[in-house]
N, C-alpha and C positions, 0 to 999 in steps of 0.2 A: 911773640907769645903764641904759643901753640892753641889753636883755634877750640879743640876740645878742652883744654883746660881751663880758658878763659870761659867756654858755655857752662861746664861743671860750675863752676864758682857764681856765673850770672843767675843760674837756675837753684842753687843754695839761698843765693840774696832774694828771689822771688819767693820759696817758699818759707825764709823768714819774715817777710813782708806778711804774706799769707797767713801765717801763726799769728803775728802780733794782732793781725785783725781779728782774730777769735778771741782776745784777749783784754779783760780792762786795763787800762781806762779805754782801749782803743777800740770797744765793741760798743760803747754805751750811744744810748740815743742822743743824748745832749753833751757830745764831747766837747772837752776844755781846749780852747785854742792853742794852748803850747802842743798839747796831742794829737792834734789835727795837723799843725806844723809838722811835728816829727813826722808822720805818717807820709805827708806830703814830701818831705825830704826824702824819705824812704822810697817813695815811687821817683822821684828825680834820679836818685841815686841808680837805679835801675834803667830809666831810659839812658842816663850818662852812659852806663857801661856796654848797654846795647848799641849804643850809638860811637861806640871807641873815644869818649871825649877826653880830651886831656888832662882833664882836672878831676875824674873819676875817682883817682886812687886816694887825693887828697880830701876831697868832699866826702868819699869812704869812712877815711880814716876818722875825721871830725865827727861824722855820724856815729859811727860804731862807740867811740869814745863818749859822745854824751849819751848813746843807750846804756853804757855803764853808770855814768855817774847820776843820769836821771831815772833808769828805769831798771836798775840792777837785777830786780826780778825776773825781768824778760830775757835776761842774757840766756840763758839756757835754751832759748826758743831761736836762738840764731848759732848757725853751725860753728865750731870751732876752726873750719877752714877757713873762713872769712876773715879772721883775726890775722890769719898767717898770711892769705893772697893780698890784704889792704896794706899790710906792713905797717913801718912806721910807730906811732904811740900805740897802734893796737898789740905792738908786740909786749908791752909791759904790763898787759891783762893774760899774758900766757905764762906758764912755768916753764922753767928750765926745759925740763923733760919733754914736754909737747912741742918746744921750739926745736930741741933735736930730733924728733920723728919727722917734722916737717921738712927739716933740712934735711934729713935723710931721703926723703920722698923726692924732694926737690933734685938732689944730687943724681937718683936714679933718672929721674926724668930727662935730665939735661943729657946724661953720658948716652940714653936711648938715642935722643934726637942727634948728638953729635956724630954717631955712629950709621943713624939713617933707620935704626931698629924700630918696629912697631913698640908703642908703651900703652899698657893699659891703665890708666892713671886709678881710676876707681877701685881695681881688682888689688893695684900695689898699696894703694891707700889702706884697704880696710886688712891687709898682711901688716902693713908696717903701726898700722892704729890698734892692731888684735881686735877688729871688730868681727872676726867669726870664730 
């Protein structure tokens, strides 16, 4: 897996964690044990990604699905890219149109890698997702 691609997504994961830290119930002085555990698992996922842990994707899928079920109001604080990146059950929370956009982005990335061309993931992502 391309290092820039992986780093991009690990940065999004760290950003999501920091976003959650600023919201209730995660920013409460007397945080509930289950909320504290979720944050600890999110931090663990970041560590797993940075250390190329073989269980990263499976653990990440479980954690994002837990986020959707237990904290649906917090889903907007997590980039949609992470649902695609982690895959598996996370794809159930993505509409078909969104999946098609990420498939298109991956196809362009793979084609560039196969031909040895440079690929600016962030630029192509912004174009395909119509972020500009």
